[in-house]
C-alpha positions, 0 to 999 in steps of 0.5 A, spaced: 499 500 500 502 507 498 498 514 498 496 514 490 498 507 489 501 509 482 508 507 483 512 503 489 505 499 491 504 497 484 512 495 482 512 491 489 506 488 486 508 486 480 514 483 483 511 479 487 506 476 483 512 475 479 517 472 484 511 468 487 509 465 480 502 464 483 504 460 490 501 468 494 495 472 491 498 479 490 493 485 492 496 493 491 492 499 494 492 506 495 489 511 501 488 516 495 489 513 488 491 517 482 489 516 475 494 512 472 500 509 474 507 512 474 510 513 467 517 512 471 514 505 474 512 503 468 519 504 464 523 501 469 520 495 470 518 494 463 526 494 463 527 488 466 521 485 462 515 486 467 509 489 464 504 493 468 501 496 463 494 492 465 495 495 473 492 500 474 491 505 481 485 501 486 483 505 492 485 502 499 478 497 502 478 494 509 476 488 505 483 488 501 486 489 508 482 484 513 484 479 508 491 479 507 496 475 512 501 480 511 501 488 509 506 492 507 506 499 507 510 504 504 508 512 505 501 511 507 502 514 514 495 515 518 491 512 511 492 505 512 488 501 517 491 496 522 489 491 524 490 486 531 494 479 527 496 482 521 504 482 520 505 490 518 512 492 514 513 499 513 519 500 507 521 507 507 523 507 499 522 513 495 516 515 490 519 514 483 514 520 482 519 524 485 525 521 482 530 521 477 530 514 472 536 512 475 533 513 482 527 510 480 532 504 478 534 503 485 527 504 488 525 497 483 532 493 485 531 495 493 524 493 492 525 487 488 531 485 494 526 486 500 520 481 496 526 476 494 527 476 502 519 476 504 518 470 499 523 466 503 519 468 511 512 466 508 513 461 503 515 453 505 522 451 503 522 447 498 523 439 499 529 436 496 526 429 493 531 424 494 
């Protein structure tokens, strides 16, 4: 979740969906959704082969948070609802809308690193067959 649901949270949702390969259900939302995905976010994701063309900003609802096991916030402050028994993480990351192209790439790469780490925590380790 972030405020506009047009940059960081869209990149995170796409990266999580990509790396989880169907093993988790991903949702993204914003407390004050924008009209469209930020072009810089689209560009830096396209560079790594992930298409955001079908993505669009969505409003944050209580149902989205209630359905989640893990809630990642990115700069939405008090606008993000807090529910007991949910795992929350706040990722303090620069907004790509306020960034140069190189800074947006750095944000994308930082989100990618955090997503990969999160997946090691929430998905069971693969079992080896002997």
